[in-house]
C-alpha positions in Angstrom: -3.8 5.7 -25.7 -5.1 7.2 -28.8 -3.4 10.7 -30.0 -5.3 11.8 -33.1 -5.3 8.7 -35.5 -2.2 7.2 -34.1 -2.4 4.5 -31.8 0.3 4.8 -29.4 1.0 2.1 -26.8 3.1 3.6 -23.9 4.0 2.8 -20.4 4.0 5.4 -17.5 7.3 6.2 -15.9 8.7 3.7 -13.6 10.6 5.7 -11.1 10.2 7.7 -7.8 7.8 6.4 -5.2 6.1 4.1 -7.5 9.3 2.2 -8.1 10.2 2.2 -4.7 6.7 0.8 -3.4 6.8 -2.0 -6.3 10.3 -3.0 -5.4 9.3 -3.0 -1.6 6.3 -5.0 -2.1 8.2 -7.5 -4.1 10.9 -8.2 -1.8 8.5 -8.5 1.1 6.6 -10.9 -0.8 9.5 -13.1 -1.5 10.6 -12.8 2.1 7.0 -13.9 3.0 7.5 -17.0 0.8 10.8 -17.8 2.5 9.4 -17.5 5.8 6.3 -19.5 5.1 8.5 -22.3 3.8 11.2 -22.5 6.6 8.8 -21.6 9.7 5.0 -21.3 9.2 4.6 -20.4 12.8 6.9 -17.4 12.2 5.1 -16.3 9.4 1.9 -16.6 11.3 3.4 -14.3 13.8 4.5 -12.0 11.4 1.1 -11.6 9.6 -0.2 -11.2 13.0 2.2 -8.2 13.8 2.3 -6.5 10.5 -1.0 -7.4 8.7 -4.2 -5.3 9.7 -6.0 -6.8 12.7 -8.6 -4.4 13.8 -8.7 -5.7 17.6 -4.8 -5.3 17.8 -5.0 -1.6 16.4 -7.9 -0.7 18.8 -7.1 -2.5 22.1 -3.2 -3.0 21.7 -2.5 0.4 20.0 -0.7 -1.4 17.0 -1.2 1.5 14.8 1.6 0.7 12.4 -0.7 -1.8 11.2 -2.6 0.9 9.2 0.3 1.0 6.8 2.4 -2.1 7.1 -0.7 -4.3 5.9 -0.5 -2.6 2.4 3.1 -4.2 1.9 2.1 -7.6 2.7 0.4 -9.9 0.0 -1.5 -13.3 0.1 -0.3 -14.8 -3.3 1.9 -14.2 -6.4 -1.3 -12.8 -8.6 -2.3 -10.7 -5.7 1.1 -8.9 -5.6 1.6 -8.9 -9.4 -2.0 -7.2 -10.0 -1.7 -4.8 -7.4 1.9 -3.6 -8.5 0.9 -3.6 -12.2 -2.1 -1.1 -11.4 0.0 0.9 -9.1 2.5 1.2 -12.1 -0.2 2.0 -14.6 -2.1 4.6 -12.6 0.2 5.8 -10.1 3.1 6.3 -12.5 0.9 9.2 -14.3 -0.3 10.4 -11.2 3.4 10.9 -9.7 4.5 12.3 -12.7 1.9 15.1 -12.7 1.5 15.6 -9.0 5.2 15.1 -7.8 6.7 12.8 -5.5 5.8 14.2 -2.1 2.0 14.6 -3.2 2.0 11.2 -4.8 3.1 9.6 -1.7 1.0 11.4 0.8 -2.1 10.8 -1.5 -1.4 6.9 -1.7 -0.9 6.6 2.1 -3.8 8.7 2.8 -5.8 5.9 0.9 -3.9 3.2 2.5 -4.7 4.4 5.9 -8.5 5.1 5.0 -8.9 1.6 3.7 -7.5 0.4 7.1 -9.9 2.4 9.0 -12.7 1.3 6.9 -11.8 -2.2 7.6 -11.5 -1.7 11.2 -14.9 0.0 11.3 -16.6 -2.9 9.4 -14.9 -5.4 11.3 -17.2 -4.5 14.4 -20.4 -4.5 12.4 -22.7 -7.9 12.5 -21.6 -9.1 9.1 -20.5 -12.4 8.0 -17.0 -13.4 7.1 -15.1 -10.9 9.2 -14.3 -9.7 12.7 -11.9 -7.9 15.2 -9.6 -10.9 14.7 -9.5 -11.1 11.1 -6.2 -10.4 9.0 -6.4 -8.0 6.1 -3.3 -7.7 4.0 -2.7 -6.3 0.5 -2.3 -2.7 -1.1 -5.5 -2.9 -2.8 -7.2 -0.1 -0.9 -4.5 2.4 -1.7 -4.7 1.0 -5.4 -8.4 1.7 -5.8 -7.6 5.3 -4.3 -5.3 5.7 -7.2 -7.5 4.3 -9.5 -10.6 6.6 -8.8 -8.2 9.6 -8.7 -7.2 8.5 -12.2 -10.9 8.4 -13.6 -11.7 11.8 -12.3 -8.6 13.4 -13.3 -8.0 11.6 -16.9 -11.5 10.4 -17.5 -11.5 11.0 -21.1 -8.2 9.2 -21.9 -8.6 5.9 -23.9 -6.9 2.9 -22.4 -6.0 -0.3 -24.4 -7.6 -3.2 -22.6 -4.7 -5.7 -23.0 -5.4 -8.4 -24.0 -9.0 -7.5 -25.2 -8.6 -5.8 -28.7 -10.6 -2.4 -27.9 -10.0 0.7 -26.3 -12.1 2.1 -23.5 -12.3 5.6 -21.7 -10.7 5.7 -18.2 -13.8 7.0 -16.5 -15.9 3.9 -17.8 -13.2 1.6 -16.9 -13.1 2.9 -13.3 -17.0 2.9 -13.2 -17.1 -0.9 -14.3 -14.3 -2.0 -11.6 -16.1 0.0 -8.9 -19.3 -1.8 -9.8 -17.4 -5.2 -9.6 -16.0 -4.5 -6.2 -19.6 -3.5 -4.9 -20.9 -6.6 -6.2 -17.9 -8.7 -4.5 -18.1 -6.9 -1.3 -21.4 -8.5 -0.6 -20.6 -11.8 -2.0 -18.9 -13.5 0.7 -17.5 -16.2 -1.5 -15.4 -13.4 -3.3 -13.8 -11.9 -0.1 -16.9 -10.4 1.4 -15.8 -8.0 4.1 -12.2 -7.8 3.0 -13.6 -6.0 0.0 -14.7 -3.0 2.2 -11.1 -2.1 2.1 -11.3 -1.5 -1.5 -14.6 0.6 -0.9 -12.5 2.6 1.6 -9.7 3.3 -0.7 -12.2 4.5 -3.3 -14.0 6.7 -1.0 -10.7 8.2 0.4 -9.3 8.8 -2.9 -12.5 10.5 -4.1 -12.6 12.9 -0.8 -8.9 13.8 -1.4 -9.3 14.3 -5.1 -12.5 16.2 -5.0 -12.2 18.3 -1.8 -8.6 18.7 -0.4 -6.1 21.4 -1.6 -4.4 20.8 -5.1 -1.3 21.5 -3.0 -1.8 18.3 -0.8 -3.1 17.5 2.6 0.0 18.9 4.2 -0.3 22.1 2.9 -4.1 22.3 3.6 -3.1 21.2 7.4 -0.5 23.8 7.6 -2.9 26.6 6.3 -5.4 25.6 8.9 -2.9 25.6 11.8 -1.5 29.0 10.8 -4.9 30.2 10.4 -6.0 28.9 13.9 -2.6 30.4 15.2 -3.3 33.8 13.8 -6.8 33.9 15.1 -5.5 33.1 18.6 -3.0 36.0 18.3 -5.5 38.4 17.2 -7.9 37.3 20.0 -5.1 38.1 22.3 -4.4 41.5 20.7 -8.3 42.3 21.0 -8.2 41.3 24.9 -5.0 43.6 25.7 -6.7 46.4 23.6 -9.7 46.4 25.9 -7.5 46.3 29.2 -5.7 48.9 27.7 -8.6 51.2 27.1 -10.0 50.4 30.7 -6.7 51.5 32.2 -6.5 54.5 30.1 -10.1 55.7 31.0 -9.0 55.1 34.7 -6.1 57.6 34.4 -8.4 60.2 32.6 -6.8 59.8 29.3 -8.2 59.3 26.1 -7.7 55.4 25.3 -7.9 55.7 21.6 -9.4 53.0 19.4 -8.5 49.8 18.1 -9.4 48.0 14.8 -11.0 44.5 14.5 -7.6 42.7 14.7 -6.6 44.9 17.9 -4.4 47.2 16.1 -4.0 50.6 18.2 -5.6 53.7 16.5 -4.2 56.7 18.2 -6.9 59.6 18.8 -5.1 62.1 16.6 -4.9 59.5 13.5 -8.4 58.6 14.2 -9.3 62.1 14.0 -7.5 63.2 10.9 -8.2 59.9 9.0 -4.7 59.1 9.0 -3.1 55.5 9.0 -2.8 53.2 11.9 0.3 53.0 14.3 2.5 50.1 15.2 0.6 47.3 16.8 0.8 45.2 13.8 1.9 41.6 14.0 
């Protein structure tokens, strides 16, 4: 990228989850090649079991396929291009986000792309169906790609081997355009490219709308907010029962605030603080 007037060609860090995913996909592809050479029947069985087959997920509950399909690839260029893009874009994102959030984001895009593929498989579109196998990390990669364009859009990237620089946001826009065109060209992958669009969509949603601290943090915040509201409602119900009981005994029941915390009559009268029903 350019830094001032100096052209600096540097590669992102190769460590953490980027390194683990790249090495895992490389090893899995090597095993695919060996298995296909030794026993094509066994190879087909593994593809059916670990690749994404919409009918198997919906009718047989094979939900692991929503993740495992991203570790399988159909050819050497398929795995090389995907892993190179994972390194180029994912390396920078993991460096800035941290390992936990990066892994969460990547899997979010992989699963989102898988769900998109399943939904599209049941539409009356040519080239696909519930029994079609989808493999490859492209859905997750395109999620990383759109996040990179949104977060680092003004960075200039050297388009090797082409002799010019281009801003990240323009490069991402061009690649999205090409994916959209390919999606509606059966000869270029057709329905399978909807996984790419799914990865783009889920990557956009995560980057744009979810907490900067990640999906797990947002989920925990939602859970504790819901739990606290439940306990506040319980306190309010208990407060009403207490007031009814005290009135029957001829006593002043006092008052309660909106959270169900008890305000004794004397404190209420003198404008003093609450007593001890605070959770």
